N, C-alpha and C positions, 0 to 999 in steps of 0.2 A: 309682634311685628318682625317678620323675617328680614334679616339684613340683606341677604342676596336679592330678595324680591324688591326691596326699596332701591338697591343699587341699580337693578335692571330697569326699574321704572323711572328713576331720576336721571340715570346715566352719568352722574357726577358725584365724586367724593371730594369734599373740600379738605385740603391738606394744610393745616395751620403750623407754620414754623416761624416763631417770632421770639424775640428776647423777653417779651412779656405779653400777657393777654389781659386787657383791661377788664373785660366782662365776658367770661367764657359762655355763660348761659345766654346772655344777650346776643352774643355773636352767633351761637347755634340757632337762636330763635329767628334772627333776621335772615339767615341763610335758608332755613326751612321755609319761611314765608315766601322766599323767592323761588323755591322749588328744589333746594338742595338740602336734603334731610340728613345725610351722613356727613359727620364732621370728624376729622382725624386730628387729634392733638399729638404732636411728635415729642419724642423723648429729648429732643434738642432744646425744648422749652424748659428753663430751670425749674419752674413750678408745675410741671406737666400733670402730676397726680392731683394737685389741687384743682387744676383746670378741668380735668376729666370729671372729678367728683362734683364740681359745681354745675357743669353742664348736664351730667347724668341726673343730678338731683332735681333739675328743672324739667326732666323728661325728654331730653335730647337724645337722639340716636348717635352716641359719641363713641369714637374708637381711639385706640392708641397707635401711634406710628413710630417709625424708626426703632422698632423693637428688635433687638439682636440677641437677647439673653432670656432664658426661661424665667428667671426671677423678675425681669421687667414685665413679662406677660402676666405673671401672677399678681404683681403689684397693681398693674393697670386694671385687671379684671376686678380685683378687690375694690378699686376706686370707682368702678361702675362702667368700665369700657365694655361695649357690646360687640366689638370686633377688634382684631389685632392685625397690624400691618408691619411687614419688615421691608427694608430696602435691599435685602440680600436673600440668598437662598440658605436659610438656617432651619432645617427640619426639626432641630431640637426644641423649638418653641411651639411645635404643633401639639405635643402631648399635654402640656398644662392647659392649653386652650380647649382641646377636645374634652379633657376631664371636667372643665367648667361649662361645657356646652356653648363655647364662644367660637365663632368662625374666625379663621386666620387667612391672611393673604400674604403669600411669599412672593419675593421678587425674582426676576430672571431676565436674561437678555438673549442668550442663544436658544435655538430650538431645543437643544438637549436639556438646558436648564429649565426651560418652560415646561417640558414634559415631566422632568424630575419634580418640579414644584407641585404640579397637579397631582402626581402620584403620591406625594408626601402628605397630601390632604388640604392643599390650598383651594378655597372655594372659587377663586379666580386668581389669575396670575398677574401680578403687577409687572408690566413690561417697563423696565427702567434701566437707563434713562431713555425715554421714548424719543427724545430730540435727536438721538444718533441716527435713527433710521427713518423717522417720520411715519406718516400714514402708510406709505408704500411698504415699509418693513412689516407692519401689522398684517397687511394683505398677503405678503409673501410667507410669513410664518403660518398664517391660518390656512393657506392653500393645501399643505399636506396634513395639517392638524386642525381641521375645522371644528372639532368637538371641544377644543380648548377655549376657555373664556379669558380674554386678555383685557387688562386694565392699564392702558398706557399712562405713564406718569413721568413728569420731567419735561418741561418745555411745551406743555399743553396750554392753550389759551383760547379765548373766544375766536381768534382769527383762524385757528386750524382745527378746532373741536369738531366741526361738521365733517371734515375730511377723515379724521380718526374714526368717527362713528360709521361713516360710509365704508371704511376699510374693514369693518367687522369688529371693532372694539365693543365689548359688552358695556363698558363705562369708562370714565376718565378720572384720573386723579389730578386735581388742579391745585397748585400751590400759590406761588407769588403773584401770578397774573390775576388771581381771584382774591385771595386773602393776603394782600400786601402787608408785610410786617409792620410798617409804619402806621398804616390805617388800623390794624388790629391793636397795636399798642396804645393808640390814641382813642380807640373805641369809636371811630368814625363810621357809624352804621349807615349813614346816608350814602357815602361813597361805596361802601362794601355792598350795599343793596343794589346800587346801580351796576356794579361789576357782575354781581350774581345774576341779575336779570339779563344782562347782555350775553352771558355765557349760556344760560338756560335757553334763550332765544336761538342761539347758534346751534345748540344741540338739537333742539326741536325741529329746526329747519332741515335736519338730515334724516328725519324719520319719514 
Protein backbone atom coordinates (compact mmCIF):
# COMPACT_ATOMS: atom_id res chain seq x y z
CA UNK A 1 0.00 0.00 0.00
CA UNK A 2 1.62 3.22 -1.22
CA UNK A 3 1.50 5.91 1.47
CA UNK A 4 1.12 8.82 -0.93
CA UNK A 5 -1.72 7.09 -2.75
CA UNK A 6 -3.56 6.59 0.54
CA UNK A 7 -2.95 10.21 1.53
CA UNK A 8 -4.31 11.41 -1.81
CA UNK A 9 -7.35 9.17 -1.46
CA UNK A 10 -8.26 9.95 2.15
CA UNK A 11 -7.03 13.57 2.12
CA UNK A 12 -6.36 13.46 5.89
CA UNK A 13 -3.46 12.42 8.11
CA UNK A 14 -4.31 12.15 11.81
CA UNK A 15 -1.63 13.74 13.99
CA UNK A 16 -1.64 12.24 17.48
CA UNK A 17 0.05 14.39 20.12
CA UNK A 18 -0.93 13.31 23.63
CA UNK A 19 0.68 12.61 27.01
CA UNK A 20 -0.39 8.99 26.62
CA UNK A 21 -2.18 6.78 24.12
CA UNK A 22 -4.48 4.23 25.75
CA UNK A 23 -4.73 1.89 22.77
CA UNK A 24 -2.64 2.84 19.70
CA UNK A 25 -3.86 -0.07 17.59
CA UNK A 26 -7.48 0.53 18.54
CA UNK A 27 -7.15 4.24 17.80
CA UNK A 28 -5.69 3.58 14.37
CA UNK A 29 -8.44 1.07 13.73
CA UNK A 30 -11.37 3.36 14.50
CA UNK A 31 -9.82 6.17 12.45
CA UNK A 32 -9.31 3.83 9.49
CA UNK A 33 -12.91 2.62 9.77
CA UNK A 34 -14.03 6.26 9.57
CA UNK A 35 -11.93 6.85 6.45
CA UNK A 36 -8.61 8.13 7.83
CA UNK A 37 -6.01 5.42 7.33
CA UNK A 38 -2.76 7.36 7.94
CA UNK A 39 -2.03 7.95 11.62
CA UNK A 40 1.03 9.88 12.79
CA UNK A 41 2.26 9.40 16.35
CA UNK A 42 4.56 12.27 17.31
CA UNK A 43 7.82 12.14 19.23
CA UNK A 44 6.26 14.41 21.86
CA UNK A 45 4.47 11.27 23.13
CA UNK A 46 6.67 9.80 25.89
CA UNK A 47 6.13 6.22 24.67
CA UNK A 48 5.95 6.99 20.97
CA UNK A 49 8.01 4.02 19.78
CA UNK A 50 5.79 1.60 21.69
CA UNK A 51 2.71 3.28 20.20
CA UNK A 52 4.12 2.99 16.68
CA UNK A 53 5.08 -0.63 17.26
CA UNK A 54 1.65 -1.57 18.59
CA UNK A 55 -0.25 0.12 15.76
CA UNK A 56 2.10 -1.28 13.11
CA UNK A 57 1.75 -4.80 14.51
CA UNK A 58 -2.02 -4.48 14.07
CA UNK A 59 -1.54 -3.60 10.40
CA UNK A 60 -2.13 0.14 10.65
CA UNK A 61 -0.59 2.60 8.22
CA UNK A 62 1.31 4.37 10.97
CA UNK A 63 3.91 7.10 10.81
CA UNK A 64 6.20 9.04 13.11
CA UNK A 65 5.84 12.78 13.59
CA UNK A 66 7.87 15.62 15.11
CA UNK A 67 11.02 13.95 13.80
CA UNK A 68 13.98 16.33 13.86
CA UNK A 69 16.98 13.98 14.06
CA UNK A 70 18.19 11.14 11.82
CA UNK A 71 18.37 8.83 14.86
CA UNK A 72 14.67 9.42 15.57
CA UNK A 73 13.82 8.50 11.98
CA UNK A 74 15.82 5.29 12.22
CA UNK A 75 14.23 4.32 15.54
CA UNK A 76 10.73 5.03 14.24
CA UNK A 77 11.28 2.99 11.09
CA UNK A 78 12.66 0.11 13.15
CA UNK A 79 9.48 0.27 15.26
CA UNK A 80 7.32 -0.04 12.14
CA UNK A 81 6.72 3.52 10.92
CA UNK A 82 5.66 3.58 7.27
CA UNK A 83 6.25 7.33 6.87
CA UNK A 84 8.16 10.04 8.72
CA UNK A 85 7.07 13.65 9.25
CA UNK A 86 9.01 16.65 10.54
CA UNK A 87 7.63 19.98 11.81
CA UNK A 88 10.63 21.77 10.29
CA UNK A 89 12.87 21.71 7.25
CA UNK A 90 15.61 19.22 8.19
CA UNK A 91 17.03 17.55 5.06
CA UNK A 92 19.26 15.41 7.29
CA UNK A 93 16.40 13.02 8.02
CA UNK A 94 15.80 12.27 4.35
CA UNK A 95 18.77 9.92 3.87
CA UNK A 96 17.86 7.34 6.56
CA UNK A 97 14.28 7.33 5.30
CA UNK A 98 15.34 6.92 1.68
CA UNK A 99 17.74 4.10 2.65
CA UNK A 100 14.85 2.27 4.32
CA UNK A 101 12.41 2.96 1.48
CA UNK A 102 10.19 5.04 3.76
CA UNK A 103 8.67 8.31 2.48
CA UNK A 104 9.36 11.52 4.36
CA UNK A 105 7.37 14.73 4.73
CA UNK A 106 9.31 17.87 5.61
CA UNK A 107 7.69 21.08 6.83
CA UNK A 108 8.00 24.59 5.46
CA UNK A 109 6.21 27.92 5.59
CA UNK A 110 7.63 30.30 2.99
CA UNK A 111 7.61 29.55 -0.75
CA UNK A 112 11.42 29.28 -0.68
CA UNK A 113 11.27 26.71 2.11
CA UNK A 114 8.47 24.81 0.39
CA UNK A 115 10.55 24.45 -2.79
CA UNK A 116 13.63 23.48 -0.78
CA UNK A 117 11.67 20.78 1.06
CA UNK A 118 10.37 19.32 -2.20
CA UNK A 119 13.84 19.33 -3.74
CA UNK A 120 15.26 17.62 -0.64
CA UNK A 121 12.98 14.64 -1.25
CA UNK A 122 9.76 15.38 0.64
CA UNK A 123 6.88 13.47 -1.00
CA UNK A 124 4.56 16.31 0.02
CA UNK A 125 5.37 19.46 1.95
CA UNK A 126 3.80 20.02 5.33
CA UNK A 127 2.72 23.66 5.33
CA UNK A 128 3.09 24.56 9.00
CA UNK A 129 1.56 26.29 10.83
CA UNK A 130 -1.26 26.54 8.32
CA UNK A 131 -3.29 28.70 10.69
CA UNK A 132 -1.03 31.68 9.94
CA UNK A 133 -2.23 32.10 6.39
CA UNK A 134 -5.25 29.86 6.13
CA UNK A 135 -6.64 28.49 2.85
CA UNK A 136 -5.86 31.71 0.99
CA UNK A 137 -2.15 31.24 1.67
CA UNK A 138 -2.26 27.74 0.21
CA UNK A 139 -3.85 29.19 -2.90
CA UNK A 140 -1.24 31.96 -3.16
CA UNK A 141 1.72 29.60 -2.76
CA UNK A 142 0.37 27.18 -5.34
CA UNK A 143 -0.26 29.89 -7.93
CA UNK A 144 3.42 30.12 -8.97
CA UNK A 145 4.26 26.58 -7.78
CA UNK A 146 1.30 24.44 -8.90
CA UNK A 147 3.37 21.25 -9.12
CA UNK A 148 4.04 21.19 -5.38
CA UNK A 149 1.90 19.04 -3.10
CA UNK A 150 1.02 20.90 0.07
CA UNK A 151 -0.21 19.30 3.27
CA UNK A 152 -1.45 22.11 5.54
CA UNK A 153 -1.15 21.29 9.24
CA UNK A 154 -1.82 23.33 12.35
CA UNK A 155 -5.22 24.87 12.95
CA UNK A 156 -7.03 22.58 10.50
CA UNK A 157 -10.46 21.36 11.56
CA UNK A 158 -13.76 20.13 10.16
CA UNK A 159 -14.84 23.77 9.99
CA UNK A 160 -12.15 24.84 7.50
CA UNK A 161 -11.06 21.53 5.95
CA UNK A 162 -13.16 21.95 2.81
CA UNK A 163 -11.69 25.39 2.14
CA UNK A 164 -8.13 24.07 2.42
CA UNK A 165 -8.93 21.29 -0.05
CA UNK A 166 -10.59 23.73 -2.45
CA UNK A 167 -7.47 25.93 -2.22
CA UNK A 168 -5.41 23.06 -3.62
CA UNK A 169 -4.10 21.10 -0.62
CA UNK A 170 -3.28 17.50 -1.51
CA UNK A 171 -4.29 16.49 2.02
CA UNK A 172 -4.54 17.84 5.56
CA UNK A 173 -2.68 17.10 8.76
CA UNK A 174 -5.23 17.29 11.57
CA UNK A 175 -4.33 17.12 15.24
CA UNK A 176 -6.25 18.29 18.30
CA UNK A 177 -9.53 19.02 16.56
CA UNK A 178 -9.62 15.35 15.51
CA UNK A 179 -7.55 13.33 17.99
CA UNK A 180 -8.06 15.38 21.14
CA UNK A 181 -5.42 14.42 23.70
CA UNK A 182 -7.96 13.85 26.48
CA UNK A 183 -10.07 11.55 24.32
CA UNK A 184 -6.97 9.69 23.12
CA UNK A 185 -5.64 9.20 26.65
CA UNK A 186 -9.03 7.93 27.78
CA UNK A 187 -9.51 5.70 24.74
CA UNK A 188 -12.90 7.29 24.03
CA UNK A 189 -13.37 5.70 20.62
CA UNK A 190 -17.02 6.72 20.28
CA UNK A 191 -16.18 10.43 20.52
CA UNK A 192 -13.12 10.03 18.29
CA UNK A 193 -15.16 8.21 15.67
CA UNK A 194 -17.73 11.01 15.65
CA UNK A 195 -14.99 13.61 15.12
CA UNK A 196 -13.37 11.55 12.37
CA UNK A 197 -16.61 11.10 10.47
CA UNK A 198 -17.39 14.81 10.68
CA UNK A 199 -13.98 15.64 9.29
CA UNK A 200 -14.22 13.07 6.50
CA UNK A 201 -17.65 14.42 5.54
CA UNK A 202 -16.22 17.95 5.38
CA UNK A 203 -13.33 16.87 3.17
CA UNK A 204 -15.60 14.89 0.86
CA UNK A 205 -17.88 17.88 0.47
CA UNK A 206 -15.02 19.72 -1.22
CA UNK A 207 -14.48 17.10 -3.93
